[in-house]
C-alpha positions as CSV (number, residue, x, y, z in Angstrom):
1,M,-87.1,43.4,-33.7
2,L,-88.3,42.0,-30.5
3,V,-88.9,38.2,-29.9
4,S,-90.6,37.6,-27.0
5,N,-93.3,35.2,-25.0
6,D,-96.7,36.6,-24.3
7,M,-95.9,39.4,-21.6
8,G,-96.1,43.3,-21.2
9,L,-93.3,44.1,-23.3
10,A,-94.8,42.0,-26.4
11,H,-97.7,44.6,-26.3
12,L,-95.6,47.8,-25.5
13,A,-92.9,47.1,-28.3
14,P,-95.4,47.0,-31.3
15,A,-97.5,49.9,-29.7
16,V,-94.5,52.0,-30.3
17,G,-93.6,50.7,-33.9
18,T,-91.3,47.8,-33.2
19,K,-91.7,44.7,-35.2
20,T,-92.4,42.0,-32.7
21,V,-92.5,38.1,-33.1
22,V,-94.6,36.8,-30.0
23,I,-94.5,33.2,-28.9
24,F,-97.7,31.8,-27.4
25,G,-98.0,28.6,-25.4
26,P,-100.9,28.2,-22.9
27,T,-102.2,31.8,-23.3
28,N,-104.9,32.5,-26.0
29,P,-103.4,34.4,-29.2
30,V,-106.8,35.3,-30.3
31,T,-107.8,37.2,-27.2
32,T,-104.4,38.2,-25.6
33,R,-102.1,38.9,-28.6
34,P,-100.8,42.2,-29.3
35,F,-103.4,44.1,-31.6
36,S,-101.0,45.9,-33.7
37,D,-100.1,45.1,-37.4
38,Q,-96.3,45.3,-36.0
39,A,-96.7,42.0,-34.1
40,S,-96.5,38.6,-35.3
41,V,-97.8,35.4,-33.5
42,I,-96.3,32.0,-33.4
43,S,-98.1,29.2,-31.7
44,A,-98.1,25.3,-31.9
45,G,-102.0,25.0,-32.0
46,V,-102.0,21.9,-30.0
47,E,-105.4,20.2,-28.8
48,C,-104.6,21.3,-25.1
49,S,-104.0,25.0,-26.0
50,P,-105.2,27.7,-24.8
51,C,-105.4,26.3,-21.3
52,M,-104.3,29.2,-19.4
53,L,-102.3,27.3,-17.0
54,R,-99.0,28.5,-15.3
55,E,-98.0,25.0,-14.7
56,C,-98.5,22.3,-17.4
57,P,-100.0,18.9,-16.2
58,I,-98.9,17.2,-19.3
59,D,-95.5,18.0,-21.1
60,H,-95.4,21.7,-22.2
61,R,-96.3,20.6,-25.8
62,C,-97.6,24.0,-26.5
63,M,-94.2,25.6,-26.1
64,T,-91.8,22.6,-27.1
65,R,-93.7,22.3,-30.5
66,V,-92.6,25.9,-31.4
67,S,-89.1,25.3,-32.8
68,A,-86.2,27.6,-32.8
69,D,-86.0,27.2,-36.6
70,E,-89.6,28.2,-36.9
71,V,-88.9,31.5,-34.8
72,F,-85.8,31.9,-36.7
73,E,-87.6,31.9,-40.0
74,R,-90.3,34.3,-39.1
75,V,-87.7,36.9,-37.7
76,K,-85.8,36.5,-41.1
77,A,-89.0,37.2,-43.0
78,K,-90.0,40.3,-40.8
79,L,-86.3,41.7,-40.6
80,P,-86.4,43.4,-43.6
81,E,-89.6,45.3,-42.9
82,A,-88.1,46.2,-39.4
83,I,-84.8,47.6,-41.1
84,R,-86.9,49.6,-43.6
85,D,-89.1,51.1,-41.0
86,A,-86.1,51.9,-38.8
87,D,-84.2,53.6,-41.8
88,S,-87.6,55.8,-42.4
89,V,-87.5,57.0,-38.8
90,I,-83.8,58.1,-38.9
């Protein structure tokens, strides 16, 4: 199981079968998400996103509104699948 922001590894991991939870902020999850059933996307869906800016002129609400609890709950939901898939490979 990989938890990541939107970066290269978030695309490589699901491509090789790793369950992945990807946190999106200013990037567009519709066009830049990993195109794999192994990946799950979390984004806050704020009014100014996706802006595609590296530096936020406001307050980083696209990232700060994604809570650790939300990420944890998503991982907990996906973890049994990840364990089952790993066991079937061994």
